[in-house]
C-alpha atoms as one frame of an Amber mdcrd trajectory, in Angstrom:
protein
   6.068  19.894  19.566   2.508  21.036  18.958  -0.337  20.507  21.424  -3.912
  19.354  20.823  -5.113  22.863  19.941  -1.956  24.086  18.227  -2.625  26.272
  15.162  -0.064  27.336  12.650   0.154  30.323  10.348   2.128  28.381   7.707
  -0.443  27.271   5.149   2.054  27.575   2.288   4.396  24.590   2.453   6.947
  23.077   0.085   6.778  19.449   1.251   4.270  16.727   0.457   3.719  16.010
   4.162   2.746  19.545   5.163   4.186  22.038   7.561   6.262  20.784  10.481
   5.265  23.945  12.341   1.566  23.023  12.041   2.032  19.519  13.503  -0.027
  18.511  16.503   2.733  16.232  17.657   6.515  16.048  17.346   8.457  17.188
  14.290  12.166  16.881  13.574  14.151  18.159  10.628  17.788  17.774   9.662
  19.745  19.493   6.909  23.141  18.722   5.439  24.781  21.132   3.002  28.052
  20.232   1.278  29.853  22.689  -0.991  31.249  20.689  -3.929  32.917  23.545
  -5.818  32.817  27.339  -5.636  29.446  27.382  -7.428  28.050  23.875  -6.866
  26.585  22.482  -3.625  24.699  19.384  -2.484  21.791  19.660  -0.059  20.082
  16.789   1.819  16.998  17.320   3.978  15.050  14.915   6.209  11.741  15.760
   7.901   9.710  13.437  10.126   6.437  14.220  11.884   4.815  11.979  14.518
   1.235  13.151  14.975  -0.419  12.939  18.400  -3.763  14.464  17.315  -5.809
  14.751  14.128  -6.311  18.037  12.282  -2.745  19.156  11.640  -2.349  21.441
   8.591  -6.124  22.038   8.383  -7.853  25.382   8.327  -9.571  26.477  11.524
 -12.359  24.011  12.329 -12.181  22.246   8.926 -11.351  18.871  10.486 -13.609
  19.204  13.536 -12.459  18.615  17.097  -8.894  17.272  17.412  -8.794  13.614
  18.464  -5.975  11.343  19.573  -4.944   8.687  17.076  -6.701   6.020  19.176
  -9.937   8.039  19.334  -9.856   8.577  15.559  -9.328   4.857  14.874 -12.153
   3.938  17.267 -14.315   6.460  15.395 -13.746   4.616  12.093 -11.137   7.007
  10.709  -7.754   6.097   9.251  -5.509   8.914  10.533  -1.954   9.519   9.389
   0.254   8.839  12.409   3.711   9.429  10.909   4.898  11.316   7.838   8.410
  11.469   6.364   9.920  13.654   3.641  13.437  13.128   2.250  14.937  15.469
  -0.340  18.199  15.775  -2.214  19.139  18.666  -4.455  22.143  20.073  -6.242
  22.388  23.854  -6.451  24.391  25.687  -9.071  25.234  29.341  -8.575  26.278
  31.349 -11.615
């Protein structure tokens, strides 16, 4: 859970929705790893972020003053309120 002025140090991120650690709001993530054979495994990952304030994943000051979602909408912006990332992968070890 990140606050209004929360800043992250995780600018490199491997998801399309950005870093869960940089979220000014609530982030949850769940993993499931299933070994299929000695060298083959299945991995499922689910990430969901509910933003409370604007400016998550931005560089310092790049997005201006953080606003609540309601303030941003009233200001004519179209903020992202929720983001979800679902991934499935098969890993082979040789």
